[in-house]
C-alpha positions in Angstrom: 34.7 24.5 48.4 33.7 23.8 52.0 33.8 20.2 53.1 30.0 19.6 53.5 29.4 21.1 50.1 32.2 19.0 48.6 30.7 15.8 50.1 27.3 16.7 48.7 28.8 17.5 45.3 30.6 14.1 45.3 27.5 12.2 46.3 25.5 14.0 43.4 28.3 13.3 41.0 28.4 9.6 42.0 24.7 9.3 41.6 24.9 11.0 38.2 27.6 8.6 37.2 25.5 5.6 38.3 22.5 6.9 36.4 24.7 7.5 33.3 26.0 4.0 33.6 22.5 2.6 33.6 21.5 4.7 30.6 24.6 3.6 28.7 23.9 -0.1 29.6 20.3 0.2 28.3 21.5 1.9 25.1 24.1 -0.9 24.6 21.5 -3.5 25.2 19.1 -1.8 22.7 21.9 -1.6 20.1 22.8 -5.2 20.7 19.2 -6.2 20.3 19.1 -4.4 16.9 22.4 -5.9 15.8 21.8 -9.5 17.0 18.4 -10.4 15.7 16.3 -13.6 15.4 15.3 -13.7 11.7 12.4 -15.9 10.6 13.1 -17.0 7.0 10.8 -19.0 4.7 13.1 -20.4 2.0 12.4 -22.5 -1.1 14.1 -25.9 -1.0 15.5 -25.2 -4.5 18.0 -22.6 -3.2 18.8 -24.5 0.1 22.3 -25.5 -1.1 23.1 -21.8 -1.5 21.7 -20.6 1.8 23.3 -23.6 3.6 26.7 -22.1 2.5 26.0 -18.4 2.9 23.8 -18.0 5.9 26.1 -19.6 8.7 28.9 -17.0 8.0 26.3 -14.3 8.0 25.1 -15.4 11.4 28.6 -15.5 12.8 29.5 -12.1 11.4 26.4 -10.3 12.7 25.4 -12.3 15.7 22.0 -13.0 14.1 20.1 -16.3 14.5 18.2 -17.5 11.4 15.2 -19.7 11.9 14.8 -21.1 8.4 11.9 -23.2 7.2 12.4 -25.0 3.8 9.6 -26.1 1.5 8.1 -25.2 -1.9 6.2 -21.9 -1.9 2.9 -23.8 -2.2 3.6 -25.2 1.3 5.1 -22.1 2.8 2.5 -19.4 1.9 -0.4 -21.1 3.7 1.7 -21.2 6.9 2.4 -17.5 6.5 -1.3 -16.8 5.9 -2.2 -18.7 9.1 -0.1 -16.2 11.0 3.4 -17.8 11.4 6.0 -15.0 11.9 8.1 -14.4 8.8 10.6 -11.7 8.3 11.9 -12.6 4.9 10.7 -14.8 2.0 13.2 -16.4 -0.5 11.0 -18.2 -3.0 9.8 -18.2 -6.6 9.2 -14.8 -8.2 5.5 -15.3 -9.0 4.8 -16.1 -5.3 6.7 -13.0 -4.2 4.7 -10.9 -6.7 1.4 -12.2 -5.3 2.5 -11.3 -1.8 3.5 -7.8 -3.0 0.1 -7.3 -4.6 -1.6 -8.4 -1.4 0.6 -5.9 0.6 2.3 -8.6 2.5 5.8 -7.9 1.2 7.2 -4.4 1.1 10.0 -2.7 -0.7 9.7 -4.7 -3.9 11.0 -7.9 -5.3 14.8 -8.7 -5.3 15.7 -11.3 -7.9 18.3 -13.9 -6.9 18.8 -16.7 -9.5 17.1 -18.9 -12.1 17.1 -22.7 -12.5 15.5 -25.2 -14.8 14.2 -28.8 -14.5 16.9 -31.5 -14.6 16.8 -35.3 -15.0 18.7 -37.7 -12.8 19.5 -41.3 -12.2 21.1 -43.2 -9.4 24.9 -42.8 -9.3 26.5 -45.5 -11.4 23.3 -46.5 -13.1 22.9 -46.5 -16.9 22.5 -42.9 -18.4 19.8 -42.9 -21.0 19.8 -40.2 -23.7 17.4 -37.4 -22.8 18.7 -34.7 -25.1 15.6 -34.4 -27.3 11.9 -34.9 -26.7 11.9 -38.2 -28.6 14.9 -39.4 -26.6 13.3 -38.3 -23.3 10.1 -40.1 -24.4 12.0 -43.4 -24.9 13.8 -43.0 -21.5 10.6 -42.4 -19.6 8.8 -45.3 -21.3 11.8 -47.5 -20.7 12.1 -46.7 -17.0 10.4 -49.0 -14.5 9.6 -46.1 -12.2 9.7 -42.3 -12.6 9.9 -39.8 -9.7 8.8 -36.2 -9.4 7.4 -33.9 -6.7 3.9 -34.1 -5.5 1.5 -31.3 -6.4 -0.1 -31.8 -3.0 3.2 -30.9 -1.4 3.1 -27.4 -2.9 5.6 -28.1 -5.8 5.6 -25.4 -8.4 7.0 -27.8 -11.1 4.9 -30.9 -10.6 2.1 -29.7 -12.8 4.5 -28.8 -15.5 6.2 -32.2 -15.4 2.8 -33.9 -15.7 2.1 -31.6 -18.7 5.4 -32.8 -20.3 4.1 -36.4 -20.1 0.9 -35.2 -21.9 2.9 -33.3 -24.5 5.0 -36.4 -25.2 1.8 -38.5 -25.5 2.8 -40.9 -22.8 0.8 -39.8 -19.8 -1.3 -42.9 -19.6 1.8 -45.1 -19.7 4.0 -43.1 -17.3 1.5 -42.0 -14.7 0.9 -45.5 -13.2 4.6 -45.9 -12.5 5.2 -42.4 -11.0 6.6 -42.2 -7.5 5.8 -38.9 -5.8 8.2 -37.0 -3.5 6.5 -35.0 -0.6 8.8 -31.9 -1.1 11.0 -30.1 1.3 14.5 -31.2 2.4 13.3 -34.6 3.7 11.1 -35.3 0.7 13.3 -34.7 -2.3 12.9 -36.4 -5.7 16.7 -37.2 -5.6 16.1 -39.3 -2.5 13.6 -41.4 -4.3 16.2 -42.0 -7.0 19.2 -42.5 -4.7 17.2 -45.0 -2.6 16.2 -47.0 -5.7 12.5 -46.2 -5.3 12.5 -44.4 -8.6 14.7 -45.2 -11.6 14.7 -41.8 -13.1 13.8 -38.4 -11.5 12.7 -35.0 -12.7 13.1 -31.9 -10.5 14.7 -28.5 -10.5 18.4 -29.2 -11.1 19.5 -27.2 -8.1 17.7 -29.8 -5.9 19.1 -32.7 -7.8 22.7 -31.5 -7.6 22.5 -31.3 -3.8 22.4 -35.1 -3.6 25.8 -36.7 -4.3 24.2 -40.1 -4.7 22.5 -39.2 -8.0 23.8 -38.1 -11.3 22.2 -35.4 -13.5 22.1 -36.8 -17.0 20.6 -33.7 -18.6 18.0 -30.9 -18.6 14.5 -31.0 -20.0 14.8 -30.2 -23.8 14.4 -26.5 -24.4 10.9 -26.9 -26.0 9.8 -28.7 -22.8 11.7 -26.7 -20.2 10.4 -24.5 -17.4 12.8 -22.0 -15.9 12.0 -20.6 -12.5 13.2 -17.3 -11.1 13.8 -17.2 -7.4 13.5 -13.9 -5.6 13.5 -12.3 -2.1 11.3 -9.9 -0.2 10.9 -8.5 3.3 7.4 -9.0 4.8 5.2 -6.1 5.9 4.9 -7.9 9.3 8.6 -8.3 9.7 9.9 -7.8 13.3 13.5 -7.7 12.1 13.2 -5.8 8.8 16.7 -4.3 8.8 18.3 -7.7 9.6 16.2 -9.4 7.0 17.3 -6.9 4.4 20.9 -7.4 5.4 20.4 -11.1 4.8 19.1 -10.5 1.3 22.2 -8.3 0.6 24.5 -11.2 1.4 22.7 -13.3 -1.3 23.1 -10.5 -4.0 26.8 -9.5 -3.7 29.0 -10.5 -6.7 31.0 -12.9 -4.6 27.8 -15.0 -4.1 27.5 -15.7 -7.9 30.0 -18.7 -7.9 28.1 -20.3 -5.1 24.8 -20.0 -7.0 26.4 -21.4 -10.2 27.9 -24.4 -8.3 24.4 -25.2 -7.0 22.9 -25.2 -10.5 21.4 -21.7 -10.4 22.1 -18.9 -12.8 22.6 -15.7 -10.7 20.4 -12.8 -11.5 23.0 -10.4 -10.1 
């Protein structure tokens, strides 16, 4: 090859290499953007103890960043309907089903775990018998104050607990001494009890167990119990649908079962 032609060839080759380098850099950036995603997650407070343990390793392993909002579904869904960005919902199954029916969640419902309503007192306080409806009735009547979540805060169990008071025939005696928790991580029933504001508290046991300053003295008797199934779904408006689905998979692997159980949740795996 003659020298002028060789030089021209080398210049073209160099230009081609630079172009290829730019293309490769763009491809790498695009892949990284897919792999390292910002995931907006709406999560029920009842499963916060589980996600607190499982999500940080998931973020570290995948480079994802999870923007989690915790509250009862009754507080989360209105925010979603107002247009807040949500990639994944982790909340009670009936709420997920309604969102599926409305076309706001795609790919179906993925069940995670179940939990029931527990009863707690402050750590070290006397532990009244709550094993039967009659025993629970005596304990509630004997308590100076009773705590449960506020219906206005979006609680899915508040109405049921109020119904239990009616079933036991003590609503008129108990309601005046009820202390309401706002809901969410900073408005838990267990905090009312651990602070001394409520003598006895009723809430989903997974939320009670997350507070070491209270002791769970039992569950609602079977004939009064309400079991809630918690599920997951990816929203139709998800900007990070693949990453959201990978997050759900982390919560459904067999190795996650002991973490759910330790938090007072029965895995639906």
